[in-house]
Structure formats: C-alpha cells, structure tokens
PAVO-361481 format. One line per 3 residues: number of its first residue (from 1); their letters; for each residue z, x, y of C-alpha. Coordinates in steps of 0.02 Angstrom, whole numbers, plus 50000, padded with zeros to 5 digits. Last residue first. Layout:
REM residues N
NUM) a) Z,X,Y  ...
***
This chain:
REM residues 534
534) gkf) 47111,50342,50717  47166,50160,50705  47310,50194,50807
531) gqv) 47198,50296,50938  47080,50149,50952  47218,50025,50972
528) fke) 47298,50142,51115  47127,50166,51194  47092,49976,51188
525) lee) 47259,49948,51274  47229,50069,51426  47055,49983,51443
522) qae) 47136,49812,51451  47279,49870,51566  47151,49943,51689
519) ptt) 47051,49783,51687  47206,49684,51709  47299,49561,51600
516) gvl) 47260,49658,51445  47225,49552,51289  47315,49575,51126
513) qgl) 47238,49498,50961  47177,49667,50895  47358,49731,50900
510) lnk) 47410,49583,50784  47279,49624,50665  47323,49809,50661
507) lea) 47492,49766,50629  47462,49656,50474  47344,49802,50401
504) tqq) 47491,49930,50428  47606,49806,50339  47490,49795,50183
501) dir) 47457,49982,50178  47642,50021,50198  47687,49899,50059
498) qnt) 47548,49971,49941  47624,50151,49984  47790,50081,49927
495) eni) 47722,50007,49767  47628,50164,49729  47781,50267,49746
492) kqv) 47886,50148,49645  47773,50151,49503  47767,50348,49511
489) igs) 47955,50349,49499  47956,50231,49349  47836,50340,49259
486) lpa) 47939,50493,49287  48089,50409,49198  48246,50385,49315
483) vee) 48401,50504,49299  48558,50410,49302  48681,50482,49430
480) eef) 48828,50574,49355  48992,50501,49417  49127,50617,49467
477) tdv) 49301,50545,49464  49391,50698,49399  49588,50668,49410
474) yrp) 49669,50832,49426  49590,50937,49560  49521,50771,49638
471) inl) 49709,50727,49672  49755,50863,49790  49931,50924,49733
468) nyd) 49907,51111,49767  50056,51210,49688  49946,51365,49665
465) nek) 49820,51274,49541  49886,51377,49409  50063,51310,49449
462) iee) 50013,51131,49432  49939,51161,49263  50101,51247,49207
459) fsa) 50204,51100,49266  50095,50999,49162  49978,50860,49241
456) lha) 49968,50682,49173  49800,50614,49232  49741,50447,49296
453) fkd) 49584,50353,49352  49416,50448,49297  49463,50420,49132
450) mde) 49650,50370,49089  49771,50506,49040  49934,50427,49007
447) rkh) 50096,50375,49103  50109,50208,49023  50217,50139,49161
444) yae) 50116,50209,49309  49955,50174,49227  50010,49965,49211
441) lik) 50078,49977,49399  49907,50055,49459  49812,49914,49368
438) aih) 49938,49777,49411  49913,49840,49607  49720,49823,49590
435) ddn) 49736,49655,49509  49848,49583,49634  49731,49625,49783
432) min) 49707,49781,49888  49611,49750,50048  49493,49852,50155
429) qnk) 49518,49814,50329  49425,49747,50474  49314,49615,50382
426) gkv) 49375,49651,50210  49295,49755,50077  49389,49740,49904
423) feq) 49493,49877,49841  49540,49996,49707  49418,50124,49726
420) sad) 49548,50263,49803  49666,50222,49663  49677,50398,49591
417) ify) 49829,50407,49497  49913,50579,49459  50057,50595,49350
414) vdr) 50169,50750,49372  50258,50861,49261  50428,50957,49289
411) nrr) 50535,50894,49153  50703,50810,49121  50711,50736,49291
408) nkk) 50874,50763,49389  50810,50684,49552  50656,50566,49575
405) lii) 50521,50568,49697  50367,50450,49705  50236,50504,49823
402) vtt) 50109,50354,49885  49954,50433,49961  49848,50393,50116
399) pis) 49672,50369,50159  49632,50377,50345  49576,50212,50426
396) tnf) 49739,50219,50537  49850,50076,50624  49825,49926,50524
393) fin) 49822,50005,50355  49705,49985,50214  49554,50094,50298
390) apl) 49551,50220,50152  49601,50181,49973  49768,50240,49899
387) giv) 49799,50403,49807  49954,50386,49694  50061,50551,49662
384) tdi) 50192,50528,49530  50356,50616,49486  50388,50749,49629
381) age) 50565,50805,49612  50543,50925,49456  50647,51058,49552
378) ell) 50495,51186,49539  50394,51042,49609  50509,51013,49759
375) aqr) 50519,51200,49803  50320,51217,49789  50298,51068,49906
372) ikg) 50428,51148,50033  50335,51303,50028  50171,51233,50044
369) ean) 50233,51137,50195  50297,51288,50277  50126,51388,50262
366) grf) 50000,51283,50165  49923,51094,50163  49875,51023,50003
363) lvg) 49964,50867,49955  50043,50842,50130  49866,50829,50199
360) hpl) 49844,50670,50094  49928,50564,50227  50096,50498,50189
357) via) 50170,50329,50103  50351,50357,50038  50418,50301,49857
354) mvg) 50594,50348,49808  50681,50312,49638  50871,50338,49603
351) gdq) 50913,50349,49420  51044,50484,49433  51063,50595,49583
348) klh) 51046,50447,49711  50927,50458,49846  50987,50505,50030
345) yfg) 50922,50688,50015  50747,50625,49957  50735,50511,50116
342) hll) 50775,50656,50240  50663,50770,50137  50512,50656,50152
339) faf) 50541,50614,50341  50546,50805,50367  50396,50835,50249
336) dak) 50295,50715,50362  50358,50793,50531  50190,50876,50580
333) skp) 50167,50964,50744  50340,51038,50743  50303,51111,50573
330) alt) 50414,51052,50414  50567,51169,50407  50601,51312,50294
327) gfs) 50728,51379,50173  50711,51228,50056  50910,51219,50036
324) sfr) 50938,51190,50218  50840,51036,50249  50948,50879,50219
321) pdq) 51112,50992,50224  51065,51033,50405  51088,51222,50430
318) lfg) 50907,51261,50441  50905,51110,50577  50986,51225,50695
315) sda) 50812,51308,50700  50739,51171,50804  50594,51074,50715
312) swk) 50579,50970,50880  50469,50833,50796  50289,50789,50816
309) asy) 50220,50650,50698  50094,50685,50566  50101,50506,50501
306) ppn) 50235,50385,50571  50350,50354,50421  50318,50225,50284
303) mlv) 50469,50250,50173  50562,50164,50029  50717,50232,49950
300) gdf) 50805,50157,49798  50971,50175,49709  51049,50252,49870
297) ntp) 51144,50399,49921  51251,50391,50078  51369,50239,50046
294) eqt) 51477,50297,50107  51479,50378,50274  51347,50486,50350
291) pwd) 51206,50359,50356  51122,50429,50451  51070,50608,50499
288) edl) 51039,50647,50680  50871,50715,50749  50756,50652,50606
285) tda) 50805,50469,50598  50810,50438,50788  50921,50288,50813
282) nhl) 50948,50107,50807  51045,50062,50629  51046,49929,50508
279) yqn) 51169,49886,50377  51139,49710,50315  51230,49661,50160
276) eip) 51386,49590,50242  51273,49477,50357  51209,49386,50190
273) vgh) 50999,49410,50188  50940,49237,50223  50757,49300,50251
270) lim) 50763,49232,50431  50922,49328,50457  50840,49485,50393
267) nmr) 50689,49461,50492  50788,49440,50656  50875,49616,50621
264) aln) 50704,49686,50592  50632,49621,50752  50780,49685,50846
261) yts) 50749,49864,50770  50566,49835,50820  50618,49809,51008
258) tnl) 50733,49961,51000  50612,50081,50934  50699,50225,50823
255) eqg) 50721,50121,50678  50866,50145,50534  50887,50031,50386
252) fys) 51007,50000,50240  50994,49842,50139  51129,49802,50006
249) itn) 51058,49685,49870  51184,49559,49800  51084,49414,49857
246) psk) 50926,49462,49774  51011,49463,49593  50839,49448,49483
243) syr) 50768,49573,49602  50576,49575,49611  50539,49449,49772
240) kan) 50702,49505,49873  50646,49686,49845  50503,49637,49973
237) lll) 50635,49635,50116  50647,49825,50123  50461,49844,50173
234) sgs) 50460,49699,50287  50608,49780,50383  50517,49762,50547
231) gmt) 50506,49954,50577  50613,50029,50433  50590,50209,50464
228) ady) 50750,50271,50369  50726,50134,50231  50875,50129,50112
225) ltf) 50903,50003,49957  51058,49991,49877  51064,49874,49715
222) gqv) 51228,49770,49704  51185,49687,49546  51043,49772,49422
219) eer) 50933,49651,49341  50781,49712,49426  50818,49890,49367
216) gsl) 50674,49933,49251  50555,49955,49394  50656,49925,49559
213) aiq) 50577,50092,49654  50396,50057,49570  50407,49871,49611
210) tml) 50454,49911,49782  50311,50033,49819  50180,49920,49744
207) rav) 50244,49767,49845  50244,49865,50006  50064,49929,49977
204) pqp) 50004,49749,49944  50098,49680,50088  50027,49809,50217
201) tyf) 50160,49916,50304  50205,49865,50483  50306,49955,50615
198) ega) 50178,50071,50681  50032,49941,50670  50094,49860,50833
195) kkg) 50045,50007,50937  49899,50069,50829  49800,49914,50835
192) sdt) 49848,49754,50943  49762,49629,50848  49785,49687,50674
189) afq) 49964,49737,50689  50001,49575,50778  49923,49484,50628
186) gil) 50030,49578,50522  50193,49532,50616  50124,49363,50611
183) yey) 50120,49366,50421  50282,49437,50419  50358,49288,50521
180) adg) 50260,49165,50408  50357,49258,50253  50514,49239,50339
177) lmd) 50470,49052,50372  50423,49018,50196  50578,49107,50126
174) gah) 50646,48976,50006  50594,48788,50056  50530,48739,50219
171) gav) 50641,48619,50326  50707,48747,50450  50550,48798,50530
168) dlv) 50465,48618,50538  50344,48678,50671  50281,48545,50787
165) ale) 50391,48613,50924  50315,48784,50924  50178,48728,51029
162) kmv) 50280,48633,51148  50378,48787,51179  50232,48892,51207
159) aai) 50188,48764,51350  50357,48777,51428  50365,48959,51427
156) tqn) 50195,48967,51521  50248,48820,51633  50420,48899,51678
153) qkq) 50332,49069,51721  50222,48973,51825  50354,48896,51927
150) pta) 50445,49064,51943  50290,49126,52029  50165,49253,51987
147) glk) 50152,49208,51792  50202,49258,51622  50155,49442,51663
144) ksy) 50273,49419,51808  50418,49433,51700  50559,49309,51728
141) ldi) 50583,49257,51536  50602,49442,51501  50614,49440,51304
138) def) 50649,49613,51246  50844,49584,51259  50840,49445,51137
135) lne) 50954,49505,51005  51061,49605,51127  51218,49570,51007
132) fle) 51166,49452,50876  51275,49515,50737  51404,49552,50871
129) ddq) 51436,49365,50876  51443,49218,50995  51381,49342,51136
126) ein) 51210,49352,51096  51201,49161,51050  51263,49113,51231
123) rfg) 51130,49243,51314  50988,49161,51226  51034,48983,51262
120) qal) 51071,49034,51449  50889,49103,51457  50831,48947,51377
117) sel) 50928,48843,51519  50874,48962,51647  50688,48912,51622
114) qfr) 50717,48741,51684  50642,48579,51601  50636,48433,51697
111) gen) 50461,48361,51662  50511,48219,51530  50409,48315,51403
108) iqn) 50490,48486,51450  50665,48410,51447  50622,48344,51265
105) vla) 50561,48520,51218  50741,48590,51289  50838,48465,51189
102) tft) 50749,48509,51020  50774,48691,51058  50957,48665,51080
99) ldp) 51031,48708,51255  51085,48531,51292  51176,48508,51133
96) eia) 51265,48671,51158  51225,48796,51034  51360,48864,50914
93) ysm) 51354,49037,50833  51415,49134,50673  51336,48991,50567
90) edk) 51466,48935,50458  51618,48983,50537  51537,48941,50713
87) vvd) 51486,48771,50646  51653,48726,50584  51758,48787,50744
84) vld) 51626,48696,50848  51649,48541,50748  51841,48545,50754
81) dhs) 51845,48579,50944  51738,48431,50983  51804,48303,50862
78) dag) 51947,48214,50957  51874,48213,51124  51699,48174,51067
75) eyy) 51559,48265,51160  51509,48379,51020  51530,48233,50886
72) kry) 51404,48119,50969  51295,48263,51029  51273,48333,50857
69) tal) 51233,48154,50786  51101,48135,50924  51032,48303,50889
66) aen) 51019,48268,50705  50927,48107,50760  50806,48207,50866
63) ldd) 50781,48338,50726  50719,48211,50608  50761,48266,50426
60) tee) 50915,48178,50415  51094,48180,50340  51226,48083,50417
57) emt) 51368,48142,50316  51454,48243,50463  51412,48399,50373
54) eav) 51238,48357,50338  51202,48311,50525  51283,48476,50574
51) yfl) 51185,48583,50446  51023,48495,50512  51064,48537,50697
48) mkd) 51120,48711,50651  50963,48755,50558  50851,48678,50700
45) sly) 50933,48787,50836  50935,48946,50741  50753,48925,50691
42) kyf) 50704,48878,50849  50783,49037,50921  50694,49133,50793
39) vmg) 50525,49056,50834  50560,49085,51023  50604,49273,50988
36) lly) 50441,49284,50880  50336,49224,51017  50408,49319,51160
33) sky) 50435,49479,51069  50245,49464,50997  50187,49446,51191
30) dna) 50208,49634,51228  50128,49721,51081  50002,49581,51080
27) dmk) 49936,49622,51246  49965,49515,51398  49917,49371,51502
24) srl) 49767,49299,51407  49849,49303,51237  50001,49219,51301
21) ida) 49946,49032,51278  49842,49087,51112  50012,49125,51034
18) snw) 50043,48952,50993  49884,48956,50880  49951,49089,50762
15) laq) 50115,48993,50721  50012,48833,50684  49899,48939,50585
12) yls) 50031,49008,50485  50111,48833,50444  49937,48774,50401
9) qst) 49920,48913,50280  50098,48899,50207  50053,48706,50174
6) qnt) 50136,48562,50253  50211,48450,50128  50379,48477,50196
3) etm) 50528,48456,50083  50646,48313,50123  50824,48352,50175
***
C-alpha cells in the first residue's frame, strides 16, 4: 500500500472540517459521538477492504478497487465462507460489501443511500465480537437533532460521510489516525469547555507524566499501566511513545461515563493495542474497587481525576483496604485524596511509580486531608511535587500540581519543582512545549536544588512546615525589582509632563474648531471650552 503524502496537519483539518455540518445542530459534547463514531466505522471498513485485497493478492490503494475484489469473493459460492472466516479470524468482524463505508458513500453519490444501512452496519459489528459490544450505542442516527424528518436526518449523516470519504484513514503509517483522533478530542474539549474537557489531559502534561512513570523502565516487557479515571484513554496510550516494547504493555482503565468509556475502547483499537492487552471497565472508581483480580498492582499508575469532586465518604469506606490504613476519609466535598489513595493502593510495592494531577489545595488543606498527607509523608510515599502553570487545561484555568508517589522508598525527602512559569501564552490556553517538559524532566532526574526552580526538602524541613507542601514554602521564586536611579525617575516624570502638555494643546486646538448647530449649543460649547482652559 502506498503511503499517503497528506500531512498530519491537513488530515487534522479535514477531520475538523467534517464537524462543520453538525456544529450548527448540537453542541460539541453531542456531535463528538457522531463524528468520532463514523471515523471509527470508516477505519474498520477501510482496514478490512485493504486486508482482503492484500490477502487475495490483488493489493491496491484504491478503496473502490478493494471493494470490487471483496464483493467478487464474498459473492462467490466457493469462496464466501472461507473468506468470511479468514476476515473474522483476523479482524474479529466482517462487514457486508454493501454496508462498507465505501459502498455507502457510493450510494450517497447515486442518491439511493438509506440511513438504516449505516445503522445495520453498526449493529452487525457490535454483534460480531464482545470487543465491539455496545460500541456505537451513543450514536442515535434517528435523533431529531440531526433533522426534524427522517429525510433531513438522512441528508445530515450523508453530508458528514461525504466529508469523511476523502480521508485516507487506513493508509497512514503508524498511529497517525489514532493521533488525529486525539487531536479531535482535544479540539472538542476546547470547543465545549468543561463538559468535554472532563475526559482529556493536554498532551504535554500526559507526556510529562508518562515519561516519569516509565523512566528507567523503557526496555521492560509486559509493563502494566493503570488509569482509574481514564477518560478517552489518551493518558494511558502515551506509553506507546516511550516504551521500547509497546506491544507488550497491558492497559488497565476504568471510566464512569459510558460515552467516554466507549471512546476509550475505540481509541485503543485505533492505536493498534492488541485485544488481549486491553482491560477496560465501565464503573465508578470510588464506589467499588477495581480491579480485584490479578493483577491488582501495577508498574505505573497515571491519573487525572475530576478536581474536587463530591463523593459519598460513607463510614463503611473506613474498612475499605484502599483507605483503612489512613484512619480517615477524604471529605465529601473534595474526593481528591480518595482518588489518590485508590491509585496508590494499586501501585506495585517495588519499583511502581504513580503520577496524578490535582489542584494545589491538596498540598496544604488541613483536617482529614492534612492527616492523610502527613501519613503519606511519614511513609515516604510522596516523592516529587511539580507545580504546573495556570490555564493549561481545557476545563479549568486554575494551576495544578503533578504529585509523584512511590512505595518502599529508602528516605522521606520530597523534591519540589516550580514549573509555574514554564509556558508560552496561547490564544485560549497557556501551552507547555517540549523545552518546558525537558527542563522539568532534567530536574526530576538530577534531584538537585536549582535557583528559583527546584528544591530537595528533607523530611525534617517538611515536618517543621507542619507537613504543608505548598510549593512557595520550598522554592523561592521572588525576584527583587531593580531600583531605578533618581536622575532616571526625574527624566521620566519630565517626559510624561511634556507629553501631557503636548496632548492638552492638541485637544484645545480641536475644541476650538467645534461649532454649535444652534445658538444655544454654541453658547454651551463656548462655556465648556472656557471652563476647560480654566
């Protein structure tokens, strides 16, 4: 198959443009399900057609040619059953020729497309393998939002499919489509604010956390990674970038929102994660522990939970092994430490590394949170605290912190990095670039004091601060302003007065040119000018 010369940027633009048809009809939180679901269906369809053409030794990069090959052998009395068996064995699904994305677009162009055909295609894939069960349940092709009548609904979906038809989703090398998928998720998060931002961690933060979790273990085979608030799965999937054995990573993830859970399932498939390496669960992380069967402790834990979420904090949780050793529970109004302790509980004793993003309040709030923080510090569990810039997330402008936790550390010191100024200003959000991330990672690995940027605090120092981890207590970023000489100040005052006199003279001149339209207006104007000159 020839590699497309379409750049990543033009691919992203084409995908984004295809959303224009739906933007006027619904908000981004709704239309993401339609658009991403159809992109995924096209991916499955195109991948299958090209696989069949290659298998039958009629390889091509033209989808219509591949469809013709598929149709020939699918409709052949001698070859039908064998072909379907081979395709299902390789793909775990087999789409009928007339229900492939390519065939449906041809029907659209010929004016005979029926929405029910796409709906049937969705149902067939869902029934082919448990991997795809209920995968398209969020896509209501008969929703009134798409149009008031069946005909209008048909037209809307047909228009979206025609836009998507130009994309070479199966022909791109590597993870380009998966990356484009994440690009779109990021765009949706920007477009719909908090609603969509709940399930997306900006890529720079995800890369920072993943590199820390994998640091020194890039060569490890069979690495296990867990995200108990996985959203779209993009935080987990970053591990593929940094592992030398990406196909051996096992991904464990849990997500409460069913739509977002389905999105993560699609994202895993798009990134080529083997089915046997996906362990995804749709449930409430805090209400009931998961996973409870082997494995339950992981090499890496990555989390970006909803900030200061409410939870039940029921007294029964004091007997829950995730929380029982701390003797208290995170407050009902702020579940931050409940999420942190859940992730920490599932971290391997030896060599496990956890990275979690939380608001700064967890570093210094008192009462139950103070007791939990003190217990973690006495245990030596908190390894590093990294302060991130404000306004880098899609759903909040508040500054956040990445906390690194480890079990069985030999000492109880804590390394503080103040990266709050490591950003460039963007149109809507502040942006951390590769240089910013590299600077943080270099400091993390050296674990040395760096003026106005990082400090290694001993346990005694932390104890003296009453177990308060507020970063400014440990990293002094105060910049003393340069005092200007008196002669320079006098000169600036004189220059300012000169500009005032010049602009006042110009204004008086303009006022002198004004003429009232009536005798009364003229009289009022003259009094005003006289008073101004006063």
